C-alpha positions as YAML, in Angstrom:
chain: A
units: angstrom
residues:
- id: 1
  name: MET
  ca: [-132.50, 124.56, 119.80]
- id: 2
  name: THR
  ca: [-134.62, 125.61, 122.80]
- id: 3
  name: ALA
  ca: [-136.70, 128.71, 122.48]
- id: 4
  name: ARG
  ca: [-135.61, 131.68, 124.32]
- id: 5
  name: SER
  ca: [-137.51, 134.45, 126.04]
- id: 6
  name: LYS
  ca: [-136.15, 137.65, 127.12]
- id: 7
  name: ILE
  ca: [-137.30, 138.96, 130.60]
- id: 8
  name: ALA
  ca: [-136.36, 141.65, 132.87]
- id: 9
  name: VAL
  ca: [-135.68, 141.02, 136.68]
- id: 10
  name: SER
  ca: [-134.63, 143.05, 139.52]
- id: 11
  name: LEU
  ca: [-131.98, 141.48, 141.80]
- id: 12
  name: PRO
  ca: [-130.11, 142.60, 144.85]
- id: 13
  name: SER
  ca: [-126.87, 144.33, 143.87]
- id: 14
  name: PRO
  ca: [-124.55, 141.89, 145.68]
- id: 15
  name: LEU
  ca: [-126.10, 139.03, 143.72]
- id: 16
  name: VAL
  ca: [-125.42, 140.99, 140.38]
- id: 17
  name: GLU
  ca: [-121.91, 141.57, 141.44]
- id: 18
  name: GLN
  ca: [-121.29, 137.88, 142.09]
- id: 19
  name: ALA
  ca: [-122.69, 136.97, 138.72]
- id: 20
  name: ARG
  ca: [-120.44, 139.50, 136.98]
- id: 21
  name: ALA
  ca: [-117.47, 138.24, 139.03]
- id: 22
  name: ALA
  ca: [-118.18, 134.62, 137.94]
- id: 23
  name: VAL
  ca: [-118.12, 135.91, 134.33]
- id: 24
  name: ALA
  ca: [-114.97, 137.77, 134.94]
- id: 25
  name: GLN
  ca: [-113.39, 134.65, 136.35]
- id: 26
  name: GLY
  ca: [-114.47, 132.53, 133.44]
- id: 27
  name: ARG
  ca: [-116.95, 130.53, 135.29]
- id: 28
  name: ALA
  ca: [-119.82, 131.54, 133.07]
- id: 29
  name: PRO
  ca: [-119.75, 132.98, 129.55]
- id: 30
  name: ASN
  ca: [-122.14, 135.88, 130.52]
- id: 31
  name: VAL
  ca: [-124.56, 136.80, 133.18]
- id: 32
  name: SER
  ca: [-127.48, 135.46, 131.43]
- id: 33
  name: ALA
  ca: [-125.81, 131.94, 131.29]
- id: 34
  name: TYR
  ca: [-124.98, 132.30, 134.96]
- id: 35
  name: VAL
  ca: [-128.58, 133.06, 135.97]
- id: 36
  name: GLU
  ca: [-129.95, 130.32, 133.65]
- id: 37
  name: ARG
  ca: [-127.71, 127.76, 135.40]
- id: 38
  name: ALA
  ca: [-128.88, 129.05, 138.84]
- id: 39
  name: LEU
  ca: [-132.49, 128.67, 137.84]
- id: 40
  name: GLU
  ca: [-131.80, 125.20, 136.29]
- id: 41
  name: GLU
  ca: [-130.48, 124.16, 139.78]
- id: 42
  name: ARG
  ca: [-133.52, 125.60, 141.55]
- id: 43
  name: VAL
  ca: [-135.96, 123.73, 139.27]
- id: 44
  name: LYS
  ca: [-133.93, 120.63, 140.18]
- id: 45
  name: LEU
  ca: [-134.26, 121.27, 143.91]
- id: 46
  name: ASP
  ca: [-138.08, 122.05, 143.53]
- id: 47
  name: ALA
  ca: [-138.47, 118.83, 141.77]
- id: 48
  name: LEU
  ca: [-136.51, 116.97, 144.39]
- id: 49
  name: GLY
  ca: [-138.82, 118.53, 147.13]
- id: 50
  name: THR
  ca: [-141.77, 117.28, 145.29]
- id: 51
  name: TRP
  ca: [-140.46, 113.86, 145.02]
- id: 52
  name: LEU
  ca: [-139.52, 113.81, 148.67]
- id: 53
  name: ASP
  ca: [-143.12, 114.91, 149.59]
- id: 54
  name: GLU
  ca: [-144.51, 112.05, 147.48]
- id: 55
  name: LEU
  ca: [-141.98, 109.50, 148.87]
- id: 56
  name: LEU
  ca: [-142.92, 110.49, 152.35]
- id: 57
  name: ALA
  ca: [-146.71, 110.40, 151.63]
- id: 58
  name: GLU
  ca: [-146.24, 106.77, 150.43]
- id: 59
  name: THR
  ca: [-144.10, 105.65, 153.34]
- id: 60
  name: GLY
  ca: [-145.42, 107.53, 156.34]
- id: 61
  name: SER
  ca: [-146.22, 111.22, 156.52]
- id: 62
  name: PRO
  ca: [-144.85, 114.48, 155.17]
- id: 63
  name: LEU
  ca: [-142.10, 116.36, 156.88]
- id: 64
  name: THR
  ca: [-143.19, 118.79, 159.46]
- id: 65
  name: ASP
  ca: [-142.20, 122.44, 159.12]
- id: 66
  name: ALA
  ca: [-139.61, 121.95, 161.90]
- id: 67
  name: GLU
  ca: [-137.99, 118.91, 160.16]
- id: 68
  name: ARG
  ca: [-137.90, 120.89, 156.94]
- id: 69
  name: ALA
  ca: [-136.28, 123.86, 158.72]
- id: 70
  name: GLU
  ca: [-133.66, 121.43, 160.27]
- id: 71
  name: ILE
  ca: [-132.86, 119.97, 156.84]
- id: 72
  name: ASP
  ca: [-132.47, 123.50, 155.27]
- id: 73
  name: THR
  ca: [-130.15, 124.51, 158.22]
- id: 74
  name: GLN
  ca: [-127.97, 121.30, 157.98]
- id: 75
  name: ALA
  ca: [-127.78, 121.76, 154.18]
- id: 76
  name: GLY
  ca: [-126.73, 125.33, 154.54]
- id: 77
  name: TRP
  ca: [-129.59, 126.75, 152.73]
- id: 78
  name: VAL
  ca: [-130.61, 129.31, 155.39]
...
């Protein structure tokens, strides 16, 4: 089993409410599990970004800030 660490974080109230709603709707067993899944997804996105940077470095050039902003907008991340 993976070792666990307990931490305390401060989150905006609307995010806490959404996490609690997900638990109430059965989409997560508890708030900790909901947050854990969100962090796992963020780690995957960060790894994808690193991989993309490496790929672009091998094939041409890194994305410009404007290109990254456009991708974020198109993906609905901003």
